[in-house]
MIFINU-447060 format. One record per residue (C-alpha): x negated, y, z. Coordinates in steps of 0.25 Angstrom, whole numbers, padded with zeros to 4 digits, always signed. Layout:
<pts>
XYZ
...
</pts>
This chain:
<pts>
+0104-0079+0127
+0092-0074+0135
+0092-0072+0149
+0083-0062+0156
+0080-0060+0170
+0074-0046+0173
+0068-0043+0188
+0062-0031+0194
+0048-0035+0200
+0039-0046+0200
+0039-0058+0210
+0026-0061+0218
+0030-0074+0223
+0024-0086+0215
+0034-0096+0220
+0046-0087+0215
+0039-0085+0202
+0036-0099+0200
+0051-0103+0203
+0056-0091+0194
+0047-0097+0182
+0052-0111+0184
+0066-0107+0183
+0064-0098+0172
+0058-0110+0164
+0069-0119+0167
+0079-0108+0162
+0071-0107+0149
+0077-0120+0146
+0091-0115+0145
+0090-0101+0141
+0080-0089+0136
+0076-0083+0150
+0067-0072+0153
+0063-0067+0167
+0056-0052+0167
+0051-0045+0178
+0051-0031+0178
+0039-0025+0186
+0043-0017+0199
+0042-0002+0196
+0028+0005+0199
+0028+0017+0209
+0042+0015+0216
+0038+0022+0229
+0043+0035+0224
+0055+0030+0217
+0069+0029+0225
+0077+0016+0224
+0086+0022+0213
+0074+0026+0205
+0068+0012+0205
+0081+0006+0202
+0081+0016+0190
+0067+0013+0185
+0070-0002+0186
+0082-0001+0179
+0076+0006+0168
+0066-0006+0166
+0079-0016+0167
+0086-0008+0156
+0074-0008+0147
+0074-0023+0147
+0088-0024+0142
+0096-0022+0129
+0110-0017+0127
+0114-0032+0122
+0108-0038+0135
+0117-0043+0147
+0111-0037+0159
+0115-0044+0173
+0110-0038+0186
+0107-0047+0197
+0113-0039+0208
+0119-0040+0222
+0133-0035+0218
+0133-0044+0206
+0143-0055+0202
+0139-0068+0210
+0142-0082+0205
+0137-0096+0207
+0128-0104+0199
+0139-0110+0190
+0146-0096+0188
+0132-0091+0184
+0130-0101+0173
+0144-0098+0168
+0139-0083+0168
+0127-0087+0160
+0136-0095+0150
+0145-0084+0148
+0133-0075+0144
+0127-0085+0135
+0141-0087+0128
+0142-0072+0126
+0131-0071+0116
+0122-0061+0123
+0108-0062+0120
+0102-0058+0133
+0106-0059+0147
+0097-0050+0158
+0098-0052+0172
+0091-0042+0181
+0086-0043+0195
+0083-0028+0199
+0073-0021+0208
+0074-0020+0224
+0085-0008+0223
+0093-0015+0212
+0097-0009+0198
+0099+0005+0193
+0113+0011+0189
+0108+0010+0174
+0105-0005+0176
+0119-0008+0182
+0125+0001+0171
+0118-0008+0161
+0121-0022+0167
+0131-0031+0162
+0133-0038+0176
+0128-0041+0190
+0126-0054+0196
+0122-0057+0211
+0115-0070+0215
+0120-0069+0229
+0125-0060+0240
+0111-0062+0247
+0099-0053+0243
+0087-0060+0237
+0073-0054+0234
+0072-0050+0220
+0061-0061+0217
+0070-0072+0222
+0082-0068+0214
+0073-0070+0202
+0072-0085+0206
+0087-0086+0210
+0092-0080+0197
+0083-0088+0188
+0087-0100+0195
+0101-0097+0194
+0100-0095+0179
+0093-0109+0177
+0105-0115+0186
+0115-0108+0177
+0110-0114+0165
+0109-0128+0170
+0123-0127+0175
+0127-0123+0161
+0119-0135+0155
+0125-0144+0165
+0111-0148+0171
+0110-0154+0185
+0102-0142+0191
+0114-0135+0197
+0122-0145+0206
+0138-0143+0207
</pts>
């Protein structure tokens, strides 16, 4: 199985980029992982929020195939602890799917078309985090989830 994390817009903070790279490299010891940044839309001043979500949604959907499992990181998604998330990952691996895609949307969320295509929604917290920080938090949780599955000492119970 391959896991992909799609995110709208680049991160300028070099410290965050360095940490994201570090956890991505660690994660590659467990699974094929790809982190892809979808560039910010150009000329958005004349677009409404709905139009921006629509255009971002088209790009997100163009990155998926029908056989992919698409999970949105969404404030209204299911919440779970790290052990629960590791079990969630294990269930997907056991199901035989080839590609699991997680998506961090743009500042206004996802279009209706993306919500309709999605196979599920996850929430990292009831709190709101910047889109740049969520990338780091989520990749770290992926790494933590795999260390839990391998009974490695990274996660303390």
